[in-house]
Phi, psi and omega in degrees: 000131181282129182272128174291146178249158174287131185279311182233130176281121179275140176284338180281119182299329179291317178296324178295321180296318178298315178301318179296320176293326178292318176298316180298316181294329175286322184281322185230071184298323178297311179296325178296317180292319179295318177296316180295322178292321177294320180291321177297317180301311181302312182294327176293328183276337180289146178286055187291327183296319176295319177295310182297320180300316181294320181294316180294321177298318182295324182272333185283323179303306179295328178293316180293322178297317178298315177297321179294319175296318179300313179290330175294316177297318177297316175299317179300310179299319177298316180290329181287327175290322182289336181275000000 
């Protein structure tokens, strides 16, 4: 079986990693599918919804407060111009 080669070496480490994953998937499709299924199962078992929920709630409250203040100032300025 002819092994595919990386055509251009990328200076960006993320692109190089993606290229290596693509080459691995072409060389070993069964192992790549098993790895993807295992990773998917692992991510499904982790309590990510709780972690993400806490992070979003922590970030969402200040964002909503800032948006409320912005809209309040905007409303104040529009009423001040009208008067």
